[in-house]
C-alpha atoms as one frame of an Amber mdcrd trajectory, in Angstrom:
protein
  -8.002   7.419  -9.720  -6.450  10.420  -8.098  -9.110  12.024  -5.969  -8.291
  15.538  -7.185  -8.360  14.679 -10.878 -11.475  14.808 -13.052 -12.382  11.256
 -14.071 -12.851  12.099 -17.765  -9.470  13.820 -17.890  -7.918  10.812 -16.194
  -9.515   8.435 -18.724  -8.150  10.652 -21.508  -4.681  10.240 -19.999  -5.105
   6.460 -19.956  -6.272   6.524 -23.575  -3.321   8.694 -24.632  -0.872   6.453
 -22.766  -2.237   3.330 -24.505  -2.298   5.037 -27.896   1.325   6.179 -27.570
   2.492   2.735 -26.453   0.508   0.566 -28.877  -0.756   2.811 -31.675  -4.264
   1.532 -30.904  -7.302   3.354 -29.541  -8.573   2.194 -26.146 -11.657   4.407
 -25.756 -13.596   4.422 -29.007 -17.131   4.554 -27.615 -19.077   6.166 -24.790
 -19.921   2.727 -23.384 -16.247   1.835 -23.053 -15.633   5.149 -21.315 -18.487
   4.420 -18.893 -17.172   0.944 -18.089 -13.638   2.280 -17.510 -15.024   4.991
 -15.257 -17.035   2.471 -13.276 -13.995   0.216 -12.833 -11.859   3.158 -11.700
 -14.550   3.972  -9.137 -14.402   0.328  -7.987 -18.058  -0.262  -8.760 -19.251
  -3.844  -9.164 -20.409  -4.922 -12.611 -23.973  -4.870 -11.282 -23.531  -1.280
 -10.130 -21.930  -0.303 -13.456 -24.818  -1.854 -15.352 -27.409  -0.055 -13.237
 -25.660   3.324 -13.082 -24.796   3.541 -16.780 -27.888   1.702 -18.026 -26.077
  -1.082 -19.863 -26.401  -4.849 -19.685 -24.162  -6.458 -17.058 -22.828  -9.143
 -19.414 -22.055  -6.456 -22.005 -20.082  -4.469 -19.382 -18.081  -7.601 -18.524
 -17.473  -8.269 -22.221 -16.391  -4.677 -22.909 -13.833  -4.557 -20.120 -12.578
  -8.027 -21.011 -12.037  -6.908 -24.609  -9.855  -4.016 -23.402  -7.627  -6.101
 -21.099  -5.245  -7.423 -23.808  -4.614  -3.875 -25.028  -4.107  -2.636 -21.467
  -1.663  -5.479 -20.831   0.278  -4.565 -23.966   0.468  -0.895 -22.977   1.174
  -1.307 -19.267   3.366  -4.390 -19.717   1.697  -6.344 -16.933  -1.455  -8.350
 -16.318  -4.527  -6.121 -15.938  -7.921  -7.163 -14.622 -10.811  -5.381 -12.992
  -9.582  -5.778  -9.411  -6.117  -4.288 -10.068  -7.018  -1.883 -12.881  -7.150
   1.292 -10.787  -3.909   0.537  -8.963  -2.037  -0.292 -12.193  -3.041   2.867
 -14.042  -2.389   5.075 -11.017   1.088   3.612 -10.659   1.946   3.760 -14.357
   0.649   7.284 -14.879   2.081   8.681 -11.693   4.195  11.693 -12.458   7.833
  10.805 -12.666   9.490  12.019  -9.487  13.003  11.388 -10.625  15.358  14.313
 -10.976  18.174  13.638 -13.360  21.240  15.772 -13.278  23.418  16.434 -16.279
  27.142  16.204 -15.845  29.109  19.448 -15.566  32.605  20.180 -16.827  35.447
  19.279 -14.493  35.099  16.675 -11.794  36.835  19.022  -9.380  33.988  21.526
  -9.600  30.984  19.209  -9.332  28.461  20.453  -6.755  24.973  19.217  -7.608
  22.062  19.909  -5.268  18.482  18.700  -5.152  16.613  21.974  -4.814  13.863
  19.976  -3.075  12.532  23.121  -1.448  10.754  23.876  -4.727   8.713  20.687
  -4.307   8.154  20.589  -0.552   7.020  23.281   1.853   9.281  22.635   4.831
   6.981  24.609   7.099   4.715  21.530   7.000   7.403  19.250   8.442   6.180
  18.904  12.003   8.796  18.015  14.597  11.102  15.155  13.574  14.016  16.807
  15.389  15.176  13.568  16.976  14.869  11.683  13.695  16.879  14.319  11.833
  19.590  14.364  14.521  19.827  10.574  14.451  20.179  10.432  10.666  22.671
  13.311  10.576  24.811  11.557  13.172  24.874   8.343  11.162  25.495   9.958
   7.775  27.667  12.988   8.517  29.632  12.030  11.625  29.786   8.241  11.493
  29.973   8.016   7.686  27.466   5.194   7.224  27.603   3.884   3.664  23.942
   2.836   3.443  20.882   4.307   5.182  17.431   2.878   4.401  14.311   4.874
   5.372  10.991   3.017   5.240   7.452   3.500   6.507   3.747   3.389   5.757
   2.374   5.703   3.080   1.785   9.249   4.317   4.116   8.866   7.286   6.430
  11.595   5.953   9.442   9.812   4.418   9.813  12.271   1.541   9.438  15.381
   3.715  11.912  14.069   6.276  14.436  13.034   3.618  14.191  16.347   1.798
  14.686  18.303   5.023  17.613  16.084   5.927  19.277  16.701   2.566  18.739
  20.428   2.952  20.586  20.310   6.264  23.507  18.058   5.263  24.151  18.759
   1.579  26.995  21.146   2.421  28.875  18.135   3.820  28.901  16.526   0.369
  30.485  17.526  -2.903  27.825  15.767  -4.940  24.159  15.164  -4.156  22.089
  13.157  -6.646  18.553  11.841  -6.406  16.762   9.397  -8.682  13.375   7.759
  -8.463  13.382   4.043  -9.249   9.970   4.279 -10.871  10.421   2.734 -14.322
  14.209   3.079 -14.031  16.116   0.341 -15.910  19.326  -0.551 -14.108  21.744
   0.163 -16.968  20.138   3.558 -17.533  20.446   4.456 -13.857  24.065   3.294
 -13.619  24.945   5.234 -16.771  23.312   8.408 -15.465  25.054   8.078 -12.101
  28.500   7.675 -13.613  27.920  10.470 -16.129  26.855  12.720 -13.264  30.154
  12.058 -11.493  32.558  12.609 -14.362  32.902  14.867 -17.361  35.406  12.885
 -19.418  32.995  10.626 -21.306  33.557   7.565 -19.136  33.129   4.357 -21.151
  33.355   1.903 -18.254  29.757   1.674 -17.079  30.086  -0.768 -14.188  29.462
  -0.975 -10.455  33.198  -1.047  -9.592  33.710   2.109 -11.650  30.846   3.839
  -9.838  32.367   2.902  -6.478  35.690   4.301  -7.680  34.029   7.689  -8.194
  32.177   7.405  -4.879  35.598   7.205  -3.274  37.031  10.097  -5.296  34.512
  12.559  -3.925  32.095  12.470  -0.997  28.705  11.885  -2.622  25.174  11.476
  -1.320  23.164   9.233  -3.634  19.413   9.068  -2.993  17.297   6.351  -4.577
  13.593   6.971  -3.953  10.551   4.718  -4.538  12.629   1.605  -3.836   9.516
  -0.582  -3.827   9.268  -0.062  -7.611  12.071  -2.608  -8.196  10.686  -5.131
  -5.706   8.270  -7.950  -6.478   4.537  -7.784  -5.895   2.380 -10.609  -4.505
   5.353 -12.116  -2.692   6.868 -11.659   0.746   8.398  -8.215   1.031  11.829
  -7.316  -0.268  12.429  -9.668  -3.202  13.720  -8.064  -6.379  11.854  -8.358
  -9.644  13.835 -10.418 -12.149  14.568  -7.468 -14.423  15.918  -5.481 -11.474
  18.174  -8.098  -9.878  21.241  -5.968 -10.706  20.070  -3.471  -8.104  20.877
  -6.094  -5.476  24.519  -6.145  -6.616  24.656  -2.351  -6.703  23.264  -1.894
  -3.191  25.340  -4.730  -1.733  28.613  -3.521  -3.216  28.013   0.070  -2.128
  27.216  -1.156   1.398  30.248  -3.416   1.743  32.930  -1.582  -0.278  35.238
   1.003   1.228  34.448   4.527  -0.049  33.664   8.038   1.177  30.033   8.320
   0.091  26.546   7.402   1.326  23.603   5.739  -0.386  20.154   6.625   0.986
  17.244   4.336   0.076  13.692   5.643   0.549  10.553   3.552   0.145   7.490
   1.966   1.704   9.395  -1.293   1.425  13.099  -2.133   1.577  14.952  -5.077
   0.036  15.498  -8.062   2.331  19.191  -7.810   1.474  19.353  -4.499   3.323
  18.288  -6.228   6.546  20.919  -8.895   5.965  23.559  -6.252   5.284  22.673
  -4.437   8.487  23.487  -7.626  10.337  26.846  -8.013   8.602  28.065  -4.431
   8.487  28.170  -1.708  11.116  27.942   0.818   8.258  24.348  -0.031   7.235
  21.441   1.591   9.078  17.765   0.642   8.898  15.424   3.487   9.827  11.694
   2.586   9.979   9.844   5.903  10.306   7.002   5.972  12.825   4.194   8.450
  13.460   4.669  11.895  14.948   5.059  12.397  18.659   1.874  13.724  20.240
   3.326  17.187  20.904   4.378  17.574  17.257   1.129  16.133  15.901  -0.855
  18.653  17.962   0.683  21.413  15.837  -1.208  20.028  12.830  -4.524  20.261
  14.683  -3.670  23.712  15.984  -2.829  24.897  12.476  -6.081  23.408  11.151
  -7.987  25.176  13.964  -9.515  21.959  15.309 -11.348  22.588  18.583 -11.512
  20.536  21.811  -7.745  20.334  22.520  -8.445  18.010  25.468  -9.461  15.409
  22.838  -6.408  15.878  20.613  -4.393  13.097  22.252  -7.168  10.548  21.690
  -7.508  11.606  18.052  -3.755  11.467  17.400  -3.488   7.994  18.928  -6.436
   6.779  16.841  -4.536   7.653  13.670  -1.132   6.711  15.103   0.355  10.141
  14.512   0.376   9.720  10.730   0.681  13.311   9.451  -1.087  12.693   6.141
  -4.005  10.996   7.901  -4.291  13.736  10.506  -4.480  16.332   7.727  -7.009
  14.338   5.661  -9.359  13.746   8.572  -8.944  17.277   9.932 -10.285  18.611
   6.635 -13.376  16.434   7.048 -13.854  17.626  10.625 -13.677  21.232   9.416
 -16.121  20.708   6.547 -18.676  18.468   8.271 -18.352  19.222  11.995 -17.192
  22.855  11.772 -13.909  21.911  13.420 -15.519  20.305  16.497 -13.412  17.239
  17.230 -15.694  16.039  20.027 -18.614  15.783  17.572 -16.495  13.724  15.180
 -15.345  11.375  17.954 -18.972  10.795  19.017 -19.436   8.918  15.748 -17.182
   6.234  17.224 -15.801   5.328  13.817 -12.510   5.399  11.934 -12.415   7.290
   8.658 -10.097   6.282   5.829 -10.958   8.893   3.201  -8.317   9.722   0.587
  -5.813   7.614   2.535  -7.418   4.573   0.904  -5.174   5.214  -2.115  -2.061
   4.674   0.004  -3.511   1.488   1.485  -4.870   0.143  -1.794  -1.436   0.461
  -3.371   0.263  -1.234  -0.442  -2.253  -4.061   0.015  -2.121  -4.902  -3.673
   1.530  -5.822  -3.174   0.871  -8.461  -0.506   1.394 -12.184  -0.899  -1.629
 -14.469  -0.573  -0.632 -15.564   2.933  -0.096 -11.974   4.103  -3.620 -11.135
   2.917  -4.963 -14.133   4.827  -3.202 -12.904   7.958  -4.572  -9.361   7.804
  -8.070 -10.661   6.993  -7.950 -12.762  10.150  -6.693  -9.829  12.210  -9.531
  -7.681  10.829 -12.104 -10.347  11.733 -10.703 -11.029  15.219 -10.298  -7.253
  15.747  -8.900  -7.409  19.283  -5.130  -7.785  19.766  -4.293 -11.481  19.582
  -1.225 -13.603  20.211   0.814 -14.942  17.338   0.078 -18.480  18.551  -3.690
 -17.889  18.329  -3.391 -16.307  14.918  -1.226 -19.164  13.738  -3.858 -21.728
  14.756  -6.365 -20.175  12.359  -3.870 -19.898   9.518  -2.377 -23.389   9.765
  -5.706 -24.863   8.652  -5.462 -22.847   5.429  -1.763 -22.919   4.540  -0.423
 -25.851   6.548   3.076 -24.405   7.039   4.070 -22.764  10.302   7.345 -21.611
   8.769   5.512 -19.715   6.007   3.233 -18.100   8.599   6.282 -16.795  10.459
   7.697 -15.398   7.202   4.361 -13.727   6.416   4.340 -12.111   9.852   7.900
 -10.801   9.386   6.974  -9.498   5.953   3.955  -7.571   7.260   6.122  -6.053
   9.991   8.606  -4.820   7.383   5.712  -3.265   5.472   4.581  -1.429   8.651
   1.106  -2.964   8.252   1.023  -4.837  11.545   1.618  -3.533  15.047   2.779
  -5.295  18.189   1.148  -4.335  21.459   2.215  -4.740  25.073   5.503  -4.382
  26.909   6.780  -7.619  25.420   5.140  -7.038  21.998   3.231 -10.256  22.564
  -0.066  -9.225  20.985  -0.642  -8.432  17.321  -3.163  -6.145  15.683  -3.716
  -3.743  12.807  -3.645   0.017  13.112  -7.272   1.270  13.343  -7.246   2.852
   9.888  -5.711  -0.266   8.324  -8.276  -2.453  10.109 -11.141  -0.286   8.853
  -9.890  -0.438   5.266  -9.171  -4.177   5.337 -12.597  -4.892   6.867 -14.287
  -2.881   4.127 -12.336  -4.590   1.351 -12.978  -8.012   2.879 -16.732  -7.372
   3.083 -16.835  -6.103  -0.514 -15.017  -9.175  -1.847 -17.210 -11.544   0.177
 -20.324  -9.765  -1.127 -19.269 -10.464  -4.720 -18.685 -14.131  -3.929 -22.046
 -14.479  -2.161 -24.056 -12.726  -4.872 -22.625 -15.072  -7.492 -23.088 -18.059
  -5.178 -26.774 -17.293  -4.580 -27.504 -16.353  -8.183 -25.929 -19.509  -9.630
 -26.464 -21.746  -6.578 -22.812 -22.632  -7.124 -20.312 -23.347  -4.332 -17.152
 -23.579  -6.425 -16.015 -19.937  -6.255 -16.400 -18.981  -2.600 -12.797 -18.783
  -1.413 -13.271 -16.097   1.252 -16.768 -17.202   2.233 -15.414 -20.728   2.824
 -12.109 -19.823   4.526 -13.211 -17.106   6.978 -16.021 -16.823   9.523 -18.267
 -13.807   9.112 -18.672 -13.887  12.892 -15.794 -15.282  14.937 -17.282 -17.680
  17.473 -14.453 -17.228  19.985 -15.097 -13.470  20.130 -16.876 -11.738  22.993
 -20.519 -10.729  22.540 -19.461  -7.099  22.058 -17.034  -8.069  19.305 -19.626
 -10.285  17.656 -21.993  -7.326  17.481 -19.242  -5.301  15.756 -18.596  -8.133
  13.276 -22.316  -8.278  12.545 -22.475  -4.521  11.982 -19.347  -4.214   9.825
 -19.415  -7.485   7.879 -22.644  -9.454   8.057 -25.199  -6.633   7.823 -23.550
  -5.041   4.723 -23.638  -8.504   3.117 -27.292  -8.957   4.058 -28.116  -5.484
   2.661 -26.337  -6.268  -0.617 -28.323  -9.492  -0.978 -31.687  -7.841  -0.270
 -30.853  -4.939  -2.578 -30.096  -7.423  -5.342 -33.246  -9.542  -5.124 -35.628
  -7.594  -2.878 -37.525 -10.819  -2.196 -36.846 -12.443   1.145 -38.645 -15.645
   0.208 -36.475 -16.237  -2.866 -33.285 -15.432  -0.941 -34.114 -17.847   1.879
 -35.108 -20.546  -0.591 -31.796 -20.260  -2.437 -29.752 -20.216   0.766 -31.558
 -23.307   2.032 -31.011 -24.992  -1.337 -27.303 -24.325  -0.934 -27.311 -25.779
   2.568 -29.051 -28.893   1.266 -26.520 -29.220  -1.555 -23.627 -28.948   0.918
 -25.065 -31.467   3.351 -26.020 -34.051   0.728 -23.327 -33.770  -1.952 -20.660
 -31.111  -1.512 -19.632 -32.145   1.989 -18.487 -35.559   0.788 -16.132 -34.164
  -1.850 -14.919 -30.804  -0.528 -13.733 -29.038   2.577 -16.607 -26.664   3.305
 -14.743 -24.675   5.968 -16.980 -21.966   7.402 -19.547 -22.127   4.571 -22.357
 -23.768   6.551 -21.948 -21.450   9.560 -21.802 -18.385   7.321 -24.926 -19.320
   5.371 -26.726 -19.979   8.662 -25.673 -16.524   9.912 -27.300 -14.943   6.856
 -30.452 -17.039   7.217 -30.785 -16.081  10.885 -30.326 -12.393  10.039 -32.889
 -12.478   7.257
């Protein structure tokens, strides 16, 4: 849920949304409200049962009974692991600004008035980026400009400032969000915004005709909303395939206007168009330069300026992250950066919402790749990473596509002068490690409780401690992955003898029966790691 929103109010919004869409009540008991709250807080069913004093099986049954209604209301599959992300996305305030047509095409002059939404005093630096984009759009008349980047990197602030600076060069400026925006509705609104004569021809060629009549700046925000989830980046959802035709025709047709696409992800077709046309520009937005990022810390009154560079590099100059973590430093360490850095840890904080949303869009193979990078931790070559993945997916070509997809999502970074080594940004690595450990914990608890080896996908496919790692790295893997798992097990049973007996029973089952019928992967080594630690 949104961190600044009261959980009960948020549940009321979910209930109202479902009621309006289906005519049926979602929350009709306090127990259902408690289970929803626990799921939004990403508690395990065991934790929900303990915290709200209800039976675990009853909590599972309650949430399961609500899933069909949630699916009907949200029009997509809903389960416990994606529940929070789905409701956040569906209930997110519509950011689209629709503009009504005005009499007389000759007099059209629509503006965004973005300054009411964004305080431009918080746009730090970005002078070079603004100059680059202005050159492409205003002077060189690029027909398509696509701005992408990780959540919190500042795409919206940069785009709004850019529009403020260049809108006088256009006769028409229109912005729409693609969140829940059916194609026909968008095309109709665009054409109506460009003419006042009740145009009946609602088609892409007719839109391009008007884009040539007047110099227009069209801005489509939240582009990822029309792209598929759980696939490699950039593929359109079936119901939004017409957007591909719209973007392609605007990019390749001759006209006087410019289309700006803004999103965490961009369609693959945009990359292809950039290769075919000199009038298409891809602009992946990176973190702030150190000098500009220091202004954030100065404004927040963070002390120890000699440590600012180290702090900025740790969070890769992401302005949202720097602000989030600065608030923590002020509240907990009284603004003393050196005290925070002594903790020798990476904080994720509220930024987890950005990452949760983005990671929930990944394909299965992309998730495998970032899990491996989080386990290995040190920068590694693509060849080494590929060796681990081939055993799981078997296709080198798919591994290459997964790598390219993660790059387009800005979730992977290349290190070294020749970009030979791959890694995750520290904050992404911290989040992925945490999520990985949590998912493995659930698998292990069920495995030990049921003495069942059938549902241990992560526990089988990944080592809890990577044997090729240095001793220092192994100690980190133990601290961040294995010890939390061991603590979860001991918290659950609080009886070392029973735990060891069940783990040894599982080892015996693997060695005498399971091994002959199944690929056990890392299961034996991982169980042995837990036994040794206990």
